[in-house]
PQR file with spaces between the fields and no chain letter, atoms N, CA, C, O and H, PARSE charges and radii, in Angstrom:
ATOM       1  N    MET     1     100.455  125.316   92.267 -0.4000 1.5000
ATOM       2  CA   MET     1     101.589  125.516   92.003 -0.0000 2.0000
ATOM       3  C    MET     1     101.624  124.275   91.235  0.5500 1.7000
ATOM       4  O    MET     1     101.522  123.171   91.771 -0.5500 1.4000
ATOM       5  N    SER     2     101.824  124.526   89.487 -0.4000 1.5000
ATOM       6  CA   SER     2     102.154  123.818   88.460 -0.0000 2.0000
ATOM       7  C    SER     2     103.379  123.735   88.357  0.5500 1.7000
ATOM       8  O    SER     2     104.216  124.599   88.614 -0.5500 1.4000
ATOM       9  H    SER     2     101.907  125.423   89.052  0.4000 1.0000
ATOM      10  N    LYS     3     103.581  122.283   87.828 -0.4000 1.5000
ATOM      11  CA   LYS     3     105.069  121.290   87.619 -0.0000 2.0000
ATOM      12  C    LYS     3     105.358  121.102   86.135  0.5500 1.7000
ATOM      13  O    LYS     3     104.470  121.016   85.286 -0.5500 1.4000
ATOM      14  H    LYS     3     102.901  121.580   87.618  0.4000 1.0000
ATOM      15  N    THR     4     106.408  121.056   85.934 -0.4000 1.5000
ATOM      16  CA   THR     4     106.574  120.397   84.368 -0.0000 2.0000
ATOM      17  C    THR     4     106.634  118.944   84.725  0.5500 1.7000
ATOM      18  O    THR     4     107.090  118.472   85.766 -0.5500 1.4000
ATOM      19  H    THR     4     107.129  121.125   86.623  0.4000 1.0000
ATOM      20  N    ALA     5     105.892  118.038   83.296 -0.4000 1.5000
ATOM      21  CA   ALA     5     106.435  117.037   83.021 -0.0000 2.0000
ATOM      22  C    ALA     5     107.389  116.338   83.735  0.5500 1.7000
ATOM      23  O    ALA     5     107.156  115.315   84.380 -0.5500 1.4000
ATOM      24  H    ALA     5     105.522  118.422   82.450  0.4000 1.0000
ATOM      25  N    ALA     6     108.587  116.945   83.613 -0.4000 1.5000
ATOM      26  CA   ALA     6     109.721  116.070   83.930 -0.0000 2.0000
ATOM      27  C    ALA     6     109.987  116.530   85.624  0.5500 1.7000
ATOM      28  O    ALA     6     110.637  115.779   86.351 -0.5500 1.4000
ATOM      29  H    ALA     6     108.776  117.776   83.090  0.4000 1.0000
ATOM      30  N    GLU     7     109.518  117.593   86.047 -0.4000 1.5000
ATOM      31  CA   GLU     7     109.215  117.498   87.541 -0.0000 2.0000
ATOM      32  C    GLU     7     108.913  116.452   88.108  0.5500 1.7000
ATOM      33  O    GLU     7     109.477  115.695   88.898 -0.5500 1.4000
ATOM      34  H    GLU     7     108.990  118.203   85.456  0.4000 1.0000
ATOM      35  N    MET     8     107.535  116.510   87.397 -0.4000 1.5000
ATOM      36  CA   MET     8     106.238  115.373   88.154 -0.0000 2.0000
ATOM      37  C    MET     8     107.189  113.770   87.952  0.5500 1.7000
ATOM      38  O    MET     8     107.108  112.911   88.831 -0.5500 1.4000
ATOM      39  H    MET     8     107.077  117.124   86.755  0.4000 1.0000
ATOM      40  N    VAL     9     107.923  113.589   86.882 -0.4000 1.5000
ATOM      41  CA   VAL     9     108.655  112.559   86.949 -0.0000 2.0000
ATOM      42  C    VAL     9     109.597  112.353   88.032  0.5500 1.7000
ATOM      43  O    VAL     9     109.526  111.309   88.679 -0.5500 1.4000
ATOM      44  H    VAL     9     107.989  114.286   86.168  0.4000 1.0000
ATOM      45  N    ASP    10     110.219  112.978   88.226 -0.4000 1.5000
ATOM      46  CA   ASP    10     111.141  113.464   89.959 -0.0000 2.0000
ATOM      47  C    ASP    10     110.237  112.966   91.252  0.5500 1.7000
ATOM      48  O    ASP    10     110.465  112.182   92.174 -0.5500 1.4000
ATOM      49  H    ASP    10     110.276  113.827   87.700  0.4000 1.0000
ATOM      50  N    LEU    11     109.170  113.738   90.910 -0.4000 1.5000
ATOM      51  CA   LEU    11     108.399  113.618   92.287 -0.0000 2.0000
ATOM      52  C    LEU    11     108.100  111.802   92.037  0.5500 1.7000
ATOM      53  O    LEU    11     108.389  111.127   93.025 -0.5500 1.4000
ATOM      54  H    LEU    11     108.985  114.374   90.161  0.4000 1.0000
ATOM      55  N    TYR    12     107.793  111.361   91.345 -0.4000 1.5000
ATOM      56  CA   TYR    12     107.078  110.215   91.169 -0.0000 2.0000
ATOM      57  C    TYR    12     108.144  108.845   91.555  0.5500 1.7000
ATOM      58  O    TYR    12     107.928  107.865   92.268 -0.5500 1.4000
ATOM      59  H    TYR    12     107.558  111.909   90.543  0.4000 1.0000
ATOM      60  N    ILE    13     109.276  109.212   90.819 -0.4000 1.5000
ATOM      61  CA   ILE    13     110.468  108.419   91.379 -0.0000 2.0000
ATOM      62  C    ILE    13     110.898  108.311   92.622  0.5500 1.7000
ATOM      63  O    ILE    13     111.136  107.216   93.129 -0.5500 1.4000
ATOM      64  H    ILE    13     109.452  110.008   90.240  0.4000 1.0000
ATOM      65  N    GLU    14     111.040  109.437   93.240 -0.4000 1.5000
ATOM      66  CA   GLU    14     111.047  109.555   94.839 -0.0000 2.0000
ATOM      67  C    GLU    14     109.932  108.706   95.476  0.5500 1.7000
ATOM      68  O    GLU    14     110.182  107.750   96.210 -0.5500 1.4000
ATOM      69  H    GLU    14     110.846  110.327   92.827  0.4000 1.0000
ATOM      70  N    ALA    15     109.013  109.002   95.239 -0.4000 1.5000
ATOM      71  CA   ALA    15     107.774  108.285   95.599 -0.0000 2.0000
ATOM      72  C    ALA    15     108.228  106.778   96.008  0.5500 1.7000
ATOM      73  O    ALA    15     108.431  106.224   97.088 -0.5500 1.4000
ATOM      74  H    ALA    15     108.810  109.778   94.643  0.4000 1.0000
ATOM      75  N    GLU    16     108.299  106.339   94.551 -0.4000 1.5000
ATOM      76  CA   GLU    16     108.813  105.006   94.231 -0.0000 2.0000
ATOM      77  C    GLU    16     110.015  104.827   95.049  0.5500 1.7000
ATOM      78  O    GLU    16     110.119  103.867   95.813 -0.5500 1.4000
ATOM      79  H    GLU    16     108.135  106.789   93.673  0.4000 1.0000
ATOM      80  N    ILE    17     110.711  105.508   94.949 -0.4000 1.5000
ATOM      81  CA   ILE    17     112.424  105.019   96.112 -0.0000 2.0000
ATOM      82  C    ILE    17     111.912  104.817   97.826  0.5500 1.7000
ATOM      83  O    ILE    17     112.120  103.849   98.557 -0.5500 1.4000
ATOM      84  H    ILE    17     110.627  106.287   94.328  0.4000 1.0000
ATOM      85  N    ASP    18     111.130  106.193   98.152 -0.4000 1.5000
ATOM      86  CA   ASP    18     110.355  105.755   99.501 -0.0000 2.0000
ATOM      87  C    ASP    18     109.730  104.871   99.908  0.5500 1.7000
ATOM      88  O    ASP    18     110.005  104.376  101.001 -0.5500 1.4000
ATOM      89  H    ASP    18     110.960  106.979   97.558  0.4000 1.0000
ATOM      90  N    VAL    19     108.664  104.401   99.113 -0.4000 1.5000
ATOM      91  CA   VAL    19     107.813  103.419   99.518 -0.0000 2.0000
ATOM      92  C    VAL    19     109.155  102.171   99.202  0.5500 1.7000
ATOM      93  O    VAL    19     109.742  101.768  100.205 -0.5500 1.4000
ATOM      94  H    VAL    19     108.441  104.804   98.225  0.4000 1.0000
ATOM      95  N    LEU    20     109.464  101.772   98.224 -0.4000 1.5000
ATOM      96  CA   LEU    20     110.719  100.503   98.224 -0.0000 2.0000
ATOM      97  C    LEU    20     111.182  100.618   99.727  0.5500 1.7000
ATOM      98  O    LEU    20     111.243   99.512  100.265 -0.5500 1.4000
ATOM      99  H    LEU    20     108.987  102.100   97.409  0.4000 1.0000
ATOM     100  N    ALA    21     111.506  101.622  100.497 -0.4000 1.5000
ATOM     101  CA   ALA    21     112.362  101.760  101.337 -0.0000 2.0000
ATOM     102  C    ALA    21     111.534  101.803  102.869  0.5500 1.7000
ATOM     103  O    ALA    21     112.092  101.989  103.950 -0.5500 1.4000
ATOM     104  H    ALA    21     111.456  102.520  100.060  0.4000 1.0000
ATOM     105  N    GLY    22     110.033  101.575  102.652 -0.4000 1.5000
ATOM     106  CA   GLY    22     109.131  101.239  103.754 -0.0000 2.0000
ATOM     107  C    GLY    22     108.443  102.211  104.211  0.5500 1.7000
ATOM     108  O    GLY    22     107.747  102.004  105.205 -0.5500 1.4000
ATOM     109  H    GLY    22     109.580  101.424  101.774  0.4000 1.0000
ATOM     110  N    LYS    23     108.472  103.631  103.540 -0.4000 1.5000
ATOM     111  CA   LYS    23     108.073  105.109  103.990 -0.0000 2.0000
ATOM     112  C    LYS    23     106.982  105.140  103.257  0.5500 1.7000
ATOM     113  O    LYS    23     106.836  104.486  102.224 -0.5500 1.4000
ATOM     114  H    LYS    23     109.038  103.799  102.733  0.4000 1.0000
ATOM     115  N    SER    24     106.025  106.016  103.820 -0.4000 1.5000
ATOM     116  CA   SER    24     104.974  106.801  103.022 -0.0000 2.0000
ATOM     117  C    SER    24     105.434  107.903  102.410  0.5500 1.7000
ATOM     118  O    SER    24     106.481  108.479  102.704 -0.5500 1.4000
ATOM     119  H    SER    24     106.143  106.547  104.659  0.4000 1.0000
ATOM     120  N    THR    25     104.378  108.334  101.231 -0.4000 1.5000
ATOM     121  CA   THR    25     105.217  109.537  100.515 -0.0000 2.0000
ATOM     122  C    THR    25     103.939  110.541  100.323  0.5500 1.7000
ATOM     123  O    THR    25     103.016  110.003  100.934 -0.5500 1.4000
ATOM     124  H    THR    25     103.528  107.865  100.993  0.4000 1.0000
ATOM     125  N    VAL    26     103.465  111.811   99.719 -0.4000 1.5000
ATOM     126  CA   VAL    26     102.271  112.143   99.672 -0.0000 2.0000
ATOM     127  C    VAL    26     102.898  113.104   98.105  0.5500 1.7000
ATOM     128  O    VAL    26     103.954  113.727   97.995 -0.5500 1.4000
ATOM     129  H    VAL    26     104.214  112.248   99.223  0.4000 1.0000
ATOM     130  N    ILE    27     102.170  112.973   97.421 -0.4000 1.5000
ATOM     131  CA   ILE    27     101.859  113.841   95.812 -0.0000 2.0000
ATOM     132  C    ILE    27     100.893  114.225   96.000  0.5500 1.7000
ATOM     133  O    ILE    27      99.950  113.555   96.420 -0.5500 1.4000
ATOM     134  H    ILE    27     101.312  112.467   97.510  0.4000 1.0000
ATOM     135  N    ASN    28     100.864  115.933   95.619 -0.4000 1.5000
ATOM     136  CA   ASN    28      99.542  116.226   95.547 -0.0000 2.0000
ATOM     137  C    ASN    28      98.286  116.161   96.479  0.5500 1.7000
ATOM     138  O    ASN    28      97.068  116.303   96.368 -0.5500 1.4000
ATOM     139  H    ASN    28     101.630  116.477   95.277  0.4000 1.0000
ATOM     140  N    GLY    29      99.291  115.845   97.548 -0.4000 1.5000
ATOM     141  CA   GLY    29      97.981  115.723   98.525 -0.0000 2.0000
ATOM     142  C    GLY    29      97.517  114.316   99.074  0.5500 1.7000
ATOM     143  O    GLY    29      96.911  114.093  100.122 -0.5500 1.4000
ATOM     144  H    GLY    29     100.281  115.729   97.638  0.4000 1.0000
ATOM     145  N    ARG    30      97.925  113.464   98.160 -0.4000 1.5000
ATOM     146  CA   ARG    30      97.526  112.226   98.275 -0.0000 2.0000
ATOM     147  C    ARG    30      98.949  111.745   98.916  0.5500 1.7000
ATOM     148  O    ARG    30     100.044  112.259   98.688 -0.5500 1.4000
ATOM     149  H    ARG    30      98.417  113.645   97.309  0.4000 1.0000
ATOM     150  N    GLN    31      98.571  110.223  100.088 -0.4000 1.5000
ATOM     151  CA   GLN    31      99.276  109.724  100.743 -0.0000 2.0000
ATOM     152  C    GLN    31      99.511  108.213  100.189  0.5500 1.7000
ATOM     153  O    GLN    31      98.525  107.593   99.792 -0.5500 1.4000
ATOM     154  H    GLN    31      97.682  109.806  100.273  0.4000 1.0000
ATOM     155  N    PHE    32     100.819  107.596  100.154 -0.4000 1.5000
ATOM     156  CA   PHE    32     100.858  106.857   98.976 -0.0000 2.0000
ATOM     157  C    PHE    32     101.977  105.774   99.990  0.5500 1.7000
ATOM     158  O    PHE    32     102.909  106.204  100.670 -0.5500 1.4000
ATOM     159  H    PHE    32     101.621  108.100  100.476  0.4000 1.0000
ATOM     160  N    THR    33     101.617  104.459   99.869 -0.4000 1.5000
ATOM     161  CA   THR    33     102.307  103.473  100.818 -0.0000 2.0000
ATOM     162  C    THR    33     102.714  102.639   99.888  0.5500 1.7000
ATOM     163  O    THR    33     102.601  102.829   98.677 -0.5500 1.4000
ATOM     164  H    THR    33     100.860  104.110   99.316  0.4000 1.0000
ATOM     165  N    ALA    34     103.414  101.269  100.651 -0.4000 1.5000
ATOM     166  CA   ALA    34     103.624   99.964   99.774 -0.0000 2.0000
ATOM     167  C    ALA    34     102.564   99.484   98.976  0.5500 1.7000
ATOM     168  O    ALA    34     102.873   98.839   97.974 -0.5500 1.4000
ATOM     169  H    ALA    34     103.506  101.114  101.635  0.4000 1.0000
ATOM     170  N    GLU    35     101.321   99.686   99.241 -0.4000 1.5000
ATOM     171  CA   GLU    35     100.304   98.992   98.885 -0.0000 2.0000
ATOM     172  C    GLU    35     100.053  100.003   97.603  0.5500 1.7000
ATOM     173  O    GLU    35      99.509   99.404   96.676 -0.5500 1.4000
ATOM     174  H    GLU    35     101.071  100.210  100.055  0.4000 1.0000
ATOM     175  N    ASN    36     100.268  101.125   97.385 -0.4000 1.5000
ATOM     176  CA   ASN    36     100.048  101.659   96.164 -0.0000 2.0000
ATOM     177  C    ASN    36     101.190  102.037   95.041  0.5500 1.7000
ATOM     178  O    ASN    36     101.139  102.975   94.246 -0.5500 1.4000
ATOM     179  H    ASN    36     100.710  101.612   98.138  0.4000 1.0000
ATOM     180  N    LEU    37     102.354  100.944   95.202 -0.4000 1.5000
ATOM     181  CA   LEU    37     103.571  100.725   94.559 -0.0000 2.0000
ATOM     182  C    LEU    37     102.984  100.708   92.718  0.5500 1.7000
ATOM     183  O    LEU    37     103.551  101.379   91.856 -0.5500 1.4000
ATOM     184  H    LEU    37     102.396  100.182   95.847  0.4000 1.0000
ATOM     185  N    GLN    38     102.232  100.142   92.543 -0.4000 1.5000
ATOM     186  CA   GLN    38     101.782  100.034   90.812 -0.0000 2.0000
ATOM     187  C    GLN    38     100.882  100.922   90.503  0.5500 1.7000
ATOM     188  O    GLN    38     100.568  101.043   89.319 -0.5500 1.4000
ATOM     189  H    GLN    38     101.771   99.597   93.243  0.4000 1.0000
ATOM     190  N    GLU    39     100.247  101.772   91.551 -0.4000 1.5000
ATOM     191  CA   GLU    39      99.523  103.238   91.258 -0.0000 2.0000
ATOM     192  C    GLU    39     100.972  104.297   90.882  0.5500 1.7000
ATOM     193  O    GLU    39     101.019  104.863   89.790 -0.5500 1.4000
ATOM     194  H    GLU    39     100.502  101.674   92.513  0.4000 1.0000
ATOM     195  N    ILE    40     101.719  104.411   91.567 -0.4000 1.5000
ATOM     196  CA   ILE    40     103.237  105.039   91.916 -0.0000 2.0000
ATOM     197  C    ILE    40     103.747  104.823   90.507  0.5500 1.7000
ATOM     198  O    ILE    40     103.948  105.870   89.891 -0.5500 1.4000
ATOM     199  H    ILE    40     101.681  103.952   92.454  0.4000 1.0000
ATOM     200  N    ARG    41     104.009  103.662   89.839 -0.4000 1.5000
ATOM     201  CA   ARG    41     104.941  103.154   88.627 -0.0000 2.0000
ATOM     202  C    ARG    41     103.865  103.636   87.552  0.5500 1.7000
ATOM     203  O    ARG    41     104.288  104.190   86.538 -0.5500 1.4000
ATOM     204  H    ARG    41     103.846  102.811   90.339  0.4000 1.0000
ATOM     205  N    ALA    42     102.546  103.458   87.718 -0.4000 1.5000
ATOM     206  CA   ALA    42     101.584  104.110   86.471 -0.0000 2.0000
ATOM     207  C    ALA    42     101.748  105.297   86.468  0.5500 1.7000
ATOM     208  O    ALA    42     102.150  105.709   85.380 -0.5500 1.4000
ATOM     209  H    ALA    42     102.202  103.007   88.542  0.4000 1.0000
ATOM     210  N    GLY    43     101.524  106.521   87.703 -0.4000 1.5000
ATOM     211  CA   GLY    43     101.618  107.784   87.287 -0.0000 2.0000
ATOM     212  C    GLY    43     102.750  107.763   87.014  0.5500 1.7000
ATOM     213  O    GLY    43     102.660  108.006   85.811 -0.5500 1.4000
ATOM     214  H    GLY    43     101.197  106.186   88.587  0.4000 1.0000
ATOM     215  N    ARG    44     104.078  107.626   87.260 -0.4000 1.5000
ATOM     216  CA   ARG    44     105.072  107.859   86.895 -0.0000 2.0000
ATOM     217  C    ARG    44     105.379  107.681   85.336  0.5500 1.7000
ATOM     218  O    ARG    44     105.907  108.507   84.591 -0.5500 1.4000
ATOM     219  H    ARG    44     104.151  107.428   88.238  0.4000 1.0000
ATOM     220  N    GLN    45     104.962  106.522   85.056 -0.4000 1.5000
ATOM     221  CA   GLN    45     104.855  105.883   83.427 -0.0000 2.0000
ATOM     222  C    GLN    45     104.425  107.092   82.292  0.5500 1.7000
ATOM     223  O    GLN    45     104.898  107.516   81.238 -0.5500 1.4000
ATOM     224  H    GLN    45     104.533  105.851   85.661  0.4000 1.0000
ATOM     225  N    GLU    46     103.177  107.401   83.198 -0.4000 1.5000
ATOM     226  CA   GLU    46     102.059  108.753   82.358 -0.0000 2.0000
ATOM     227  C    GLU    46     102.738  110.098   82.310  0.5500 1.7000
ATOM     228  O    GLU    46     102.372  111.019   81.581 -0.5500 1.4000
ATOM     229  H    GLU    46     102.793  107.057   84.054  0.4000 1.0000
ATOM     230  N    TRP    47     103.773  110.138   83.159 -0.4000 1.5000
ATOM     231  CA   TRP    47     104.434  111.467   83.060 -0.0000 2.0000
ATOM     232  C    TRP    47     105.573  111.337   82.461  0.5500 1.7000
ATOM     233  O    TRP    47     106.098  112.185   81.740 -0.5500 1.4000
ATOM     234  H    TRP    47     104.070  109.390   83.752  0.4000 1.0000
ATOM     235  N    GLU    48     106.046  110.147   82.769 -0.4000 1.5000
ATOM     236  CA   GLU    48     107.203  110.266   81.365 -0.0000 2.0000
ATOM     237  C    GLU    48     106.876  110.537   79.714  0.5500 1.7000
ATOM     238  O    GLU    48     107.556  111.137   78.881 -0.5500 1.4000
ATOM     239  H    GLU    48     105.619  109.458   83.355  0.4000 1.0000
ATOM     240  N    ARG    49     105.632  109.890   79.588 -0.4000 1.5000
ATOM     241  CA   ARG    49     104.975  109.895   78.418 -0.0000 2.0000
ATOM     242  C    ARG    49     104.893  111.794   78.158  0.5500 1.7000
ATOM     243  O    ARG    49     105.420  112.545   77.338 -0.5500 1.4000
ATOM     244  H    ARG    49     105.080  109.403   80.265  0.4000 1.0000
ATOM     245  N    ARG    50     104.215  111.944   78.999 -0.4000 1.5000
ATOM     246  CA   ARG    50     104.212  113.505   78.790 -0.0000 2.0000
ATOM     247  C    ARG    50     105.275  114.330   78.854  0.5500 1.7000
ATOM     248  O    ARG    50     105.319  115.303   78.101 -0.5500 1.4000
ATOM     249  H    ARG    50     103.787  111.334   79.665  0.4000 1.0000
ATOM     250  N    ALA    51     106.310  114.066   79.775 -0.4000 1.5000
ATOM     251  CA   ALA    51     107.719  114.536   79.654 -0.0000 2.0000
ATOM     252  C    ALA    51     108.179  114.451   78.316  0.5500 1.7000
ATOM     253  O    ALA    51     108.415  115.460   77.652 -0.5500 1.4000
ATOM     254  H    ALA    51     106.274  113.275   80.386  0.4000 1.0000
ATOM     255  N    THR    52     108.377  112.822   77.711 -0.4000 1.5000
ATOM     256  CA   THR    52     108.802  112.943   76.494 -0.0000 2.0000
ATOM     257  C    THR    52     107.857  113.726   75.471  0.5500 1.7000
ATOM     258  O    THR    52     108.427  114.474   74.677 -0.5500 1.4000
ATOM     259  H    THR    52     108.185  112.002   78.250  0.4000 1.0000
ATOM     260  N    ALA    53     106.927  113.657   75.435 -0.4000 1.5000
ATOM     261  CA   ALA    53     106.046  114.910   74.709 -0.0000 2.0000
ATOM     262  C    ALA    53     106.269  116.210   74.625  0.5500 1.7000
ATOM     263  O    ALA    53     106.309  116.827   73.561 -0.5500 1.4000
ATOM     264  H    ALA    53     106.463  113.050   76.080  0.4000 1.0000
ATOM     265  N    GLU    54     106.417  116.666   75.670 -0.4000 1.5000
ATOM     266  CA   GLU    54     107.065  118.075   75.795 -0.0000 2.0000
ATOM     267  C    GLU    54     108.515  118.303   75.041  0.5500 1.7000
ATOM     268  O    GLU    54     108.761  119.367   74.475 -0.5500 1.4000
ATOM     269  H    GLU    54     106.385  116.165   76.535  0.4000 1.0000
ATOM     270  N    THR    55     109.311  117.371   75.078 -0.4000 1.5000
ATOM     271  CA   THR    55     110.494  117.308   74.700 -0.0000 2.0000
ATOM     272  C    THR    55     110.534  117.481   73.228  0.5500 1.7000
ATOM     273  O    THR    55     111.315  118.266   72.691 -0.5500 1.4000
ATOM     274  H    THR    55     109.111  116.505   75.538  0.4000 1.0000
ATOM     275  N    LEU    56     109.747  116.792   72.623 -0.4000 1.5000
ATOM     276  CA   LEU    56     109.607  116.527   71.171 -0.0000 2.0000
ATOM     277  C    LEU    56     109.129  117.795   70.744  0.5500 1.7000
ATOM     278  O    LEU    56     109.717  118.362   69.823 -0.5500 1.4000
ATOM     279  H    LEU    56     109.113  116.153   73.059  0.4000 1.0000
ATOM     280  N    LYS    57     108.026  118.380   71.352 -0.4000 1.5000
ATOM     281  CA   LYS    57     106.821  119.365   71.058 -0.0000 2.0000
ATOM     282  C    LYS    57     108.327  120.714   70.813  0.5500 1.7000
ATOM     283  O    LYS    57     108.569  121.339   69.781 -0.5500 1.4000
ATOM     284  H    LYS    57     107.548  117.920   72.100  0.4000 1.0000
ATOM     285  N    ALA    58     108.907  120.771   71.846 -0.4000 1.5000
ATOM     286  CA   ALA    58     110.117  121.803   72.189 -0.0000 2.0000
ATOM     287  C    ALA    58     111.224  121.719   70.943  0.5500 1.7000
ATOM     288  O    ALA    58     111.858  122.676   70.499 -0.5500 1.4000
ATOM     289  H    ALA    58     108.710  120.264   72.685  0.4000 1.0000
ATOM     290  N    ALA    59     111.292  120.429   70.521 -0.4000 1.5000
ATOM     291  CA   ALA    59     112.335  120.202   69.200 -0.0000 2.0000
ATOM     292  C    ALA    59     111.461  120.251   68.140  0.5500 1.7000
ATOM     293  O    ALA    59     111.975  119.607   67.225 -0.5500 1.4000
ATOM     294  H    ALA    59     110.777  119.652   70.881  0.4000 1.0000
ATOM     295  N    GLY    60     110.460  120.668   67.828 -0.4000 1.5000
ATOM     296  CA   GLY    60     109.460  120.649   67.007 -0.0000 2.0000
ATOM     297  C    GLY    60     109.319  119.533   65.677  0.5500 1.7000
ATOM     298  O    GLY    60     109.253  119.674   64.456 -0.5500 1.4000
ATOM     299  H    GLY    60     110.042  121.191   68.571  0.4000 1.0000
ATOM     300  N    LYS    61     109.312  118.247   66.699 -0.4000 1.5000
ATOM     301  CA   LYS    61     109.046  117.067   66.220 -0.0000 2.0000
ATOM     302  C    LYS    61     107.761  116.370   66.888  0.5500 1.7000
ATOM     303  O    LYS    61     107.193  117.033   67.755 -0.5500 1.4000
ATOM     304  H    LYS    61     109.366  118.133   67.691  0.4000 1.0000
ATOM     305  N    ARG    62     107.367  115.408   66.652 -0.4000 1.5000
ATOM     306  CA   ARG    62     106.449  115.173   66.745 -0.0000 2.0000
ATOM     307  C    ARG    62     106.386  113.325   67.570  0.5500 1.7000
ATOM     308  O    ARG    62     107.212  112.708   66.897 -0.5500 1.4000
ATOM     309  H    ARG    62     107.828  114.869   65.948  0.4000 1.0000
ATOM     310  N    PRO    63     106.012  112.692   68.248 -0.5600 1.5000
ATOM     311  CA   PRO    63     105.866  111.321   68.660  0.2800 2.0000
ATOM     312  C    PRO    63     105.370  110.769   67.413  0.5500 1.7000
ATOM     313  O    PRO    63     104.530  111.282   66.673 -0.5500 1.4000
ATOM     314  N    GLY    64     105.963  109.699   67.264 -0.4000 1.5000
ATOM     315  CA   GLY    64     105.741  108.511   66.533 -0.0000 2.0000
ATOM     316  C    GLY    64     106.929  107.677   66.018  0.5500 1.7000
ATOM     317  O    GLY    64     107.965  107.815   66.669 -0.5500 1.4000
ATOM     318  H    GLY    64     106.645  109.282   67.865  0.4000 1.0000
ATOM     319  N    PRO    65     106.973  106.743   64.852 -0.5600 1.5000
ATOM     320  CA   PRO    65     108.040  105.808   64.726  0.2800 2.0000
ATOM     321  C    PRO    65     108.797  106.841   63.837  0.5500 1.7000
ATOM     322  O    PRO    65     108.267  107.835   63.342 -0.5500 1.4000
ATOM     323  N    ALA    66     110.192  106.458   63.688 -0.4000 1.5000
ATOM     324  CA   ALA    66     111.186  107.139   62.861 -0.0000 2.0000
ATOM     325  C    ALA    66     111.492  106.175   61.589  0.5500 1.7000
ATOM     326  O    ALA    66     112.113  105.130   61.778 -0.5500 1.4000
ATOM     327  H    ALA    66     110.623  105.650   64.090  0.4000 1.0000
ATOM     328  N    TYR    67     111.172  106.437   60.653 -0.4000 1.5000
ATOM     329  CA   TYR    67     111.194  106.089   59.164 -0.0000 2.0000
ATOM     330  C    TYR    67     113.213  106.025   59.011  0.5500 1.7000
ATOM     331  O    TYR    67     114.092  106.694   59.554 -0.5500 1.4000
ATOM     332  H    TYR    67     110.667  107.287   60.499  0.4000 1.0000
ATOM     333  N    ALA    68     113.241  105.126   58.224 -0.4000 1.5000
ATOM     334  CA   ALA    68     114.949  105.107   57.618 -0.0000 2.0000
ATOM     335  C    ALA    68     114.698  105.864   56.056  0.5500 1.7000
ATOM     336  O    ALA    68     113.685  105.744   55.367 -0.5500 1.4000
ATOM     337  H    ALA    68     112.527  104.583   57.783  0.4000 1.0000
ATOM     338  N    ASN    69     115.789  106.575   55.765 -0.4000 1.5000
ATOM     339  CA   ASN    69     115.703  107.156   54.687 -0.0000 2.0000
ATOM     340  C    ASN    69     117.028  106.426   53.666  0.5500 1.7000
ATOM     341  O    ASN    69     118.207  106.774   53.739 -0.5500 1.4000
ATOM     342  H    ASN    69     116.612  106.672   56.324  0.4000 1.0000
ATOM     343  N    PHE    70     116.541  105.471   52.838 -0.4000 1.5000
ATOM     344  CA   PHE    70     117.834  105.039   51.998 -0.0000 2.0000
ATOM     345  C    PHE    70     118.407  105.514   50.777  0.5500 1.7000
ATOM     346  O    PHE    70     118.760  104.792   49.845 -0.5500 1.4000
ATOM     347  H    PHE    70     115.584  105.189   52.779  0.4000 1.0000
ATOM     348  N    ASN    71     118.506  107.084   50.834 -0.4000 1.5000
ATOM     349  CA   ASN    71     118.977  107.730   49.466 -0.0000 2.0000
ATOM     350  C    ASN    71     120.375  107.495   49.660  0.5500 1.7000
ATOM     351  O    ASN    71     121.185  107.848   48.804 -0.5500 1.4000
ATOM     352  H    ASN    71     118.219  107.671   51.591  0.4000 1.0000
């Protein structure tokens, strides 16, 4: 089952909330607990980058700095 980057971001946010509440959670067959909080946050950040890239690609744009136009 393939998920979009935005769906994966949502899963990682849920996992982060669960772990902060003292629960454990499972993502793609891996169990995460409080000890994995940094790993969960790193995963969320990676999927946020991918989601941004997908959004930009769909809009016909590419990631990078925006330049001012002073015409």
